[in-house]
C-alpha positions in Angstrom: 0.0 0.0 0.0 1.3 3.4 -0.9 2.1 5.7 2.0 -0.3 8.6 2.2 2.2 11.2 3.3 3.8 12.9 0.3 7.6 13.2 0.5 8.9 16.6 -0.2 12.3 16.6 -1.9 12.7 20.2 -2.8 16.5 20.3 -3.3 18.0 22.5 -4.6 16.6 7.6 -24.7 18.6 6.4 -26.2 17.9 5.3 -29.7 19.1 6.3 -33.2 17.0 9.1 -34.6 17.4 12.2 -36.8 19.7 14.8 -35.1 18.0 17.4 -33.0 17.8 20.8 -34.5 21.2 22.4 -33.7 19.7 25.9 -34.1 17.5 25.2 -31.2 20.5 24.4 -29.0 22.3 27.5 -30.1 19.2 29.6 -29.3 19.4 28.4 -25.7 21.7 31.2 -24.7 19.6 34.0 -26.1 17.4 36.3 -24.1 13.6 36.2 -23.5 13.6 32.5 -22.9 13.5 30.3 -19.9 15.5 31.7 -17.0 17.9 28.7 -17.0 18.7 29.4 -20.6 20.5 32.6 -19.6 23.3 32.8 -16.9 21.9 32.8 -13.4 23.0 35.4 -11.0 26.0 34.5 -8.8 25.7 33.1 -5.4 26.6 35.2 -2.4 30.2 35.1 -1.3 30.8 31.9 0.5 32.3 32.3 4.0 33.7 28.7 4.4 35.4 26.1 2.3 32.8 23.6 1.0 35.2 20.6 1.2 35.7 21.3 5.0 32.6 19.1 5.6 34.5 16.0 4.5 36.6 13.8 6.8 40.3 14.0 6.2 40.5 10.3 5.2 37.9 11.0 2.4 39.9 14.0 1.2 43.2 12.0 1.0 41.6 9.0 -0.7 39.9 11.4 -3.2 43.2 13.1 -3.9 44.9 9.7 -4.6 42.1 8.6 -6.9 41.9 11.8 -8.9 45.7 11.9 -9.1 45.8 8.5 -10.8 42.7 9.3 -13.0 44.3 12.5 -14.3 47.8 11.1 -14.9 48.6 10.2 -18.5 51.3 7.8 -17.1 49.3 6.0 -14.3 45.8 5.9 -15.8 46.3 3.7 -18.9 47.9 0.7 -17.0 45.3 1.2 -14.3 42.5 0.9 -16.8 44.0 -2.2 -18.4 44.3 -3.9 -15.1 40.7 -3.0 -14.1 39.4 -4.2 -17.5 41.0 -7.6 -16.9 39.6 -7.9 -13.4 36.1 -6.9 -14.6 36.0 -9.5 -17.3 38.3 -12.4 -16.3 36.9 -15.8 -15.3 40.1 -16.9 -13.6 39.8 -17.4 -9.8 43.1 -15.6 -9.2 41.8 -12.5 -10.8 38.3 -12.6 -9.2 38.2 -10.3 -6.1 35.5 -12.4 -4.6 37.8 -15.5 -4.6 41.2 -13.9 -4.1 41.4 -12.5 -0.6 44.5 -10.4 -1.2 43.0 -8.8 -4.3 39.7 -8.2 -2.5 41.5 -6.5 0.5 43.5 -4.2 -1.8 40.5 -3.1 -3.9 38.2 -2.7 -0.9 40.7 -0.4 0.8 41.1 1.7 -2.4 38.8 2.0 -5.4 35.9 0.1 -3.8 36.0 2.4 -0.7 36.0 5.4 -2.9 32.9 4.6 -5.0 30.9 1.8 -3.3 28.8 1.5 -0.1 29.6 -2.0 1.1 29.2 -5.7 0.6 26.4 -6.3 3.2 23.7 -4.5 5.1 25.9 -3.5 8.0 28.5 -1.9 5.8 25.9 -0.2 3.6 24.1 1.4 6.5 27.4 2.5 8.0 28.3 4.3 4.7 24.9 5.9 4.3 24.8 7.1 7.9 28.3 8.6 7.4 27.0 10.5 4.3 24.0 11.8 6.1 26.2 12.8 9.1 28.2 15.0 6.7 25.0 16.7 5.6 23.7 14.8 2.6 19.9 14.5 2.5 20.0 10.9 1.3 21.4 8.5 -1.2 20.5 6.9 -4.5 21.3 3.3 -3.7 21.9 0.8 -6.5 22.7 -3.0 -6.6 25.9 -3.3 -8.6 25.1 -6.5 -10.5 25.1 -5.8 -14.2 25.9 -7.2 -17.6 27.5 -5.1 -20.4 27.2 -6.6 -23.8 29.9 -6.8 -26.5 28.8 -6.4 -30.1 28.9 -10.1 -30.7 26.9 -10.9 -27.6 24.3 -8.3 -28.7 23.8 -10.0 -32.1 23.7 -13.6 -30.6 21.1 -12.9 -27.8 18.3 -15.5 -27.6 15.0 -15.6 -25.7 16.2 -18.3 -23.2 12.6 -19.0 -22.5 12.3 -22.8 -23.0 13.7 -25.9 -21.5 16.7 -26.2 -19.1 18.2 -22.9 -20.3 15.1 -21.0 -19.2 15.3 -22.6 -15.7 19.0 -21.6 -15.6 18.2 -18.0 -16.5 15.6 -17.8 -13.8 17.7 -19.5 -11.1 21.1 -17.9 -11.8 20.2 -14.5 -13.3 16.6 -13.2 -12.6 16.5 -14.8 -9.1 19.7 -13.2 -7.7 19.0 -9.9 -9.3 15.5 -9.8 -7.8 16.8 -10.8 -4.3 19.6 -8.1 -4.5 17.2 -5.4 -5.7 14.6 -6.2 -3.1 17.3 -6.0 -0.4 18.4 -2.6 -1.8 14.8 -1.3 -1.4 14.8 -2.6 2.2 18.2 -0.9 2.9 17.0 2.4 1.7 14.9 4.7 3.9 12.2 7.2 3.2 13.9 10.1 1.6 16.3 7.9 -0.3 16.0 6.5 -3.9 16.9 3.2 -5.4 18.5 2.8 -8.8 17.3 -0.2 -10.8 19.4 -1.6 -13.7 17.5 -4.1 -15.8 20.6 -5.6 -17.5 21.5 -7.2 -14.1 18.5 -9.5 -14.6 20.4 -11.3 -17.4 19.7 -12.8 -20.8 15.9 -12.9 -20.7 15.8 -9.3 -19.8 18.4 -8.2 -22.4 16.6 -10.2 -25.2 13.3 -8.7 -24.4 14.7 -5.2 -24.1 16.7 -5.5 -27.3 13.5 -6.6 -29.2 11.2 -4.2 -27.4 9.1 -7.1 -25.9 7.2 -7.0 -22.6 9.0 -8.4 -19.6 9.0 -12.3 -19.6 6.8 -13.9 -17.0 9.3 -14.5 -14.3 11.0 -11.2 -14.7 7.6 -9.4 -14.7 6.8 -11.0 -11.4 10.1 -9.9 -10.0 9.7 -6.3 -11.2 6.2 -6.1 -9.9 7.3 -7.3 -6.4 10.1 -4.7 -6.4 7.8 -1.9 -7.4 5.2 -2.8 -4.9 7.8 -2.9 -2.1 9.2 0.5 -3.2 5.7 2.1 -3.3 4.9 0.6 0.1 8.1 2.0 1.6 7.9 5.3 -0.4 11.3 4.8 -1.8 11.2 5.9 -5.5 12.8 3.7 -8.1 15.1 5.2 -10.8 15.2 3.0 -13.8 18.7 3.5 -15.1 19.6 4.3 -18.7 21.8 1.7 -20.5 23.3 0.9 -23.8 21.5 2.0 -27.0 20.9 -1.6 -28.0 18.4 -2.0 -25.1 17.4 1.6 -24.3 14.2 1.8 -26.4 12.9 -1.3 -24.5 13.8 0.3 -21.2 11.8 3.4 -22.2 8.8 1.2 -23.0 9.0 -0.6 -19.6 9.5 2.7 -17.8 6.5 4.3 -19.3 4.4 1.3 -18.5 5.3 1.3 -14.8 5.0 5.1 -14.6 1.4 4.8 -15.8 0.8 2.3 -13.0 2.5 3.9 -10.0 2.7 7.7 -10.7 -1.0 8.5 -10.9 -1.7 7.8 -7.2 -0.3 11.0 -5.7 -0.2 14.0 -8.0 3.2 15.6 -8.2 5.0 12.6 -6.5 6.6 10.0 -8.7 7.4 6.4 -7.5 9.0 5.4 -10.9 11.6 7.6 -12.7 13.1 7.2 -16.1 16.6 8.3 -16.9 17.3 10.6 -19.9 20.8 11.2 -21.2 21.3 14.7 -22.6 24.3 13.7 -24.7 22.0 11.9 -27.1 20.6 13.9 -29.9 17.2 12.1 -29.6 16.7 12.9 -25.9 14.7 16.2 -26.2 12.2 14.5 -28.6 12.1 11.3 -26.5 11.4 13.2 -23.3 8.9 15.5 -24.9 6.9 12.5 -26.2 6.8 11.0 -22.8 5.8 14.3 -21.2 3.0 14.5 -23.7 1.8 11.0 -22.7 1.9 12.0 -19.0 0.0 15.2 -19.7 -2.8 13.5 -21.6 -3.1 10.5 -19.2 -2.8 12.5 -16.0 0.2 11.0 -14.2 3.4 12.5 -12.9 6.5 11.8 -15.0 9.6 11.0 -12.9 12.7 12.4 -14.7 16.3 11.7 -13.8 18.4 13.9 -16.1 22.1 13.1 -16.7 24.6 13.9 -19.4 25.3 10.3 -20.2 27.6 7.4 -19.2 28.0 5.2 -22.2 30.4 7.2 -24.4 32.5 4.1 -25.1 29.5 1.9 -26.0 27.0 4.1 -27.7 27.4 4.8 -31.5 29.2 8.1 -31.9 26.7 9.5 -34.5 23.8 9.5 -32.1 25.7 11.7 -29.6 26.0 15.4 -29.8 28.9 16.6 -31.9 30.4 18.9 -29.1 30.4 19.2 -25.4 28.8 22.6 -25.8 25.8 21.0 -27.6 25.4 18.5 -24.7 25.7 21.3 -22.1 23.0 23.4 -24.0 20.7 20.3 -24.2 21.2 19.5 -20.5 20.6 23.1 -19.3 17.7 23.7 -21.6 15.9 20.5 -20.5 16.6 21.2 -16.9 15.1 24.7 -17.3 11.9 23.4 -18.8 11.5 20.8 -16.1 12.2 23.2 -13.1 9.8 25.8 -14.5 7.3 23.3 -16.0 7.4 25.2 -19.3 8.2 24.1 -22.8 11.2 25.8 -24.2 13.6 26.0 -27.2 15.2 22.7 -26.4 12.4 20.7 -24.9 9.6 21.6 -27.4 5.9 20.6 -27.0 4.8 18.0 -29.6 1.5 19.9 -29.5 1.5 23.6 -28.7 -1.8 23.4 -26.9 -0.5 20.7 -24.6 -0.1 21.7 -20.9 3.2 20.8 -19.2 2.5 17.8 -16.9 3.5 17.4 -13.2 7.0 16.1 -12.9 9.4 14.9 -10.2 13.0 15.7 -11.0 16.4 14.3 -10.1 19.3 16.2 -11.7 22.5 14.2 -11.9 25.4 16.5 -12.7 29.1 16.8 -12.0 29.1 20.2 -13.8 29.2 23.0 -11.2 28.0 25.6 -13.7 24.9 23.5 -14.5 24.2 22.9 -10.8 24.5 26.6 -10.0 22.3 27.5 -13.0 19.6 25.0 -11.9 19.6 26.5 -8.4 19.3 30.0 -9.9 16.3 28.9 -11.9 14.8 27.3 -8.9 15.1 30.6 -7.0 13.5 32.6 -9.9 9.9 33.7 -10.1 9.3 31.3 -13.0 10.1 28.2 -11.1 7.4 25.8 -9.9 8.6 25.5 -6.2 6.0 22.7 -5.7 7.9 20.4 -8.0 10.0 17.7 -6.3 13.6 18.4 -7.1 16.8 16.6 -6.0 20.4 17.1 -7.2 22.9 14.2 -7.1 26.4 13.3 -7.9 28.2 9.9 -8.0 29.9 8.8 -4.7 33.6 9.4 -5.0 33.3 12.0 -7.7 32.6 15.7 -8.0 32.8 16.3 -4.2 33.6 19.9 -4.8 30.1 20.2 -6.4 28.3 18.0 -3.8 29.8 19.8 -0.8 28.7 23.2 -2.1 25.2 21.7 -2.0 25.7 20.3 1.4 26.8 23.7 2.7 23.7 25.3 1.1 21.5 22.6 2.7 22.9 23.6 6.1 22.3 27.2 5.1 25.9 28.2 5.7 26.5 31.8 5.2 27.1 32.7 1.5 25.7 29.5 0.0 22.0 30.4 -0.2 20.4 33.5 -1.8 18.0 35.6 0.2 14.7 33.7 0.2 16.3 31.1 -2.0 15.5 27.5 -2.2 17.4 25.3 0.3 18.8 22.4 -1.8 19.1 18.8 -0.7 22.2 16.9 -1.9 22.2 13.2 -2.8 25.0 10.8 -3.6 24.5 7.9 -6.1 26.2 4.9 -4.6 26.2 1.1 -5.3 26.6 -1.9 -3.1 27.5 -5.5 -3.8 30.5 -7.8 -3.5 33.8 -6.5 -4.7 33.6 -8.7 -7.8 30.0 -7.6 -8.6 31.1 -3.9 -8.4 34.1 -4.3 -10.9 32.1 -3.4 -14.0 30.7 -0.3 -12.2 34.2 0.7 -11.0 35.6 0.2 -14.6 32.9 2.5 -16.0 33.7 5.2 -13.4 37.4 4.9 -14.3 36.6 5.4 -18.0 34.3 8.3 -17.1 37.2 10.0 -15.3 39.4 9.4 -18.3 36.8 11.0 -20.7 36.5 14.1 -18.4 40.1 14.8 -17.8 39.6 18.6 -17.2 36.9 17.9 -14.6 39.1 15.2 -13.0 42.1 17.6 -12.8 39.8 20.2 -11.3 38.7 17.7 -8.6 42.3 16.8 -7.9 43.3 20.4 -7.5 40.3 21.1 -5.2 41.4 18.2 -2.9 45.0 19.3 -2.9 44.0 22.9 -2.0 41.8 21.5 0.8 44.8 19.5 2.2 46.9 22.6 2.1 44.2 24.7 3.7 43.9 22.2 6.6 47.6 22.0 7.0 47.9 25.7 7.3 45.0 25.8 9.7 46.8 23.2 11.9 49.7 25.6 12.1 47.5 28.5 13.1 48.1 30.2 9.8 45.4 31.9 7.7 43.6 29.5 5.4 
C-alpha cells in the first residue's frame, strides 16, 4: 500500500534518430527565454570552504584517486588492469575469490565509490554521508551485464527448457533478491536505482527486441515496485546501452502509468534521460505528452550520459557545448514546467504535466544554473527536485550543495530554495562492483579537465587544513 504522506524533496533515450535541431540548441543562450537558458546570478560570497565538511580520510583518498585518474602515465595501465579484473573468469583475478586482491581493492577504489558488501557496511556508509549533511542517497545494486557487439547479435530468448530454468535460477533470481534488499536498505527520503541488465539474458533479449518483460521477470519487477511504493522509496530506472534503451523506455512508461498516478506531483518510478543523445529532447517531450494526456506524474532523472564508449558516436551530440546546451535547456523546462527552445511541445496546446526531478550532474555551472532557476519567479517550487552526484566523484560540487542545505553563510540566496544533496552509490561484493568501477574509471578518463579540477580542489583542501593546523590563515 502506498504511504499517504507525500515526500517533499525540494532540493536545490537512447535510440538512433534524426539529429536534434542544432539551431534550437544554439538559441538556448539567447534572451527572453526560460531563465535557466541565460546565466543565473552569482551566489553570495561563501564564508567557508565547502570541502571542509569531508573527513580527512575521504579527502586524502579522493586526492589519490583523482591523481591517478588525471595522470597520463598512471591511468592507462590502471584501466588495463581493471578491465582484466572486470571480465576475467580466472579465480586468481576474481576479487570475490582472491582474498588479497579483495582486500586491496576494498581499501582503495571500492571504498571510494561503493557502499559496502552487506547490510551493516551499507548502513554505516549511508549514515556517514547523512552525518556529513547529505539529504540521502540513490542506492543501487551493482550487479550488471555489459554486452559486447557479438553478444548483442547472438542474444536469444532463453525461455524454453533447461536454459530457461538456468536463467531464472542464476540471473533473474539473484537480481531480484539483491534489488529487493536494496529497497529494504533504503529509507524514506532515499532513492533506489534499478538496472534491468542485471537480470540477465531474458531481460536483455526482451529489451533489445522491445518485448514486454518475460513472465518470471515481470513477477520480480512487480514485487520490487510494490515494495518501493509501500516504503515510499522511489525507483530510478537506469539508462543503459543504445541496444536496449528503447525497450527500457517502454517498460519505464508502463510502470510510470501504473504507479505515478496515485499521488499528484509525486513519482514512484523515474526514467533516466541522457542529454548527450541527440534524440533525448524528442524522447522526453513525447513521454511528457503522454503524462499530460493521461494525468500521471513523469519521474525524470536527467544526466549527461555514461556510455560514451559503448553508444554509437553519430547519435551523440557533436560537441560538449551542444550537450551542455541540451542539458541546461531540458533542466530549465523541467524546473519551470514550461516548454522551451530545447524541450519543445509536440502539440503547442498541450499543458506541461506534473514532474518529479532528479538532476544528476558533476558540472558545477549546470548545478548553480539550476539553483538560480529554482530561485526565480518562473520556477514551480512545488515540483519535487533533488540534485545528485556519484559517490567518489565531484565532491567539490556535492559539498557546495551540502553547505547550502545547512544554510551556511554565503551559500543560499535571500529567500532562495534550500537544496538537498544526494549521492549515487552502489553496493555488492567487490567482484560484482568491478564493471561499475571500470565505468567510473573510463568516465574520469573521458572528463580529464573535470578530474584535474577535482584533484586540484582536494590538494587545495589538504593545504588549507595543514595551514590551519599551524594556526596560519587558510
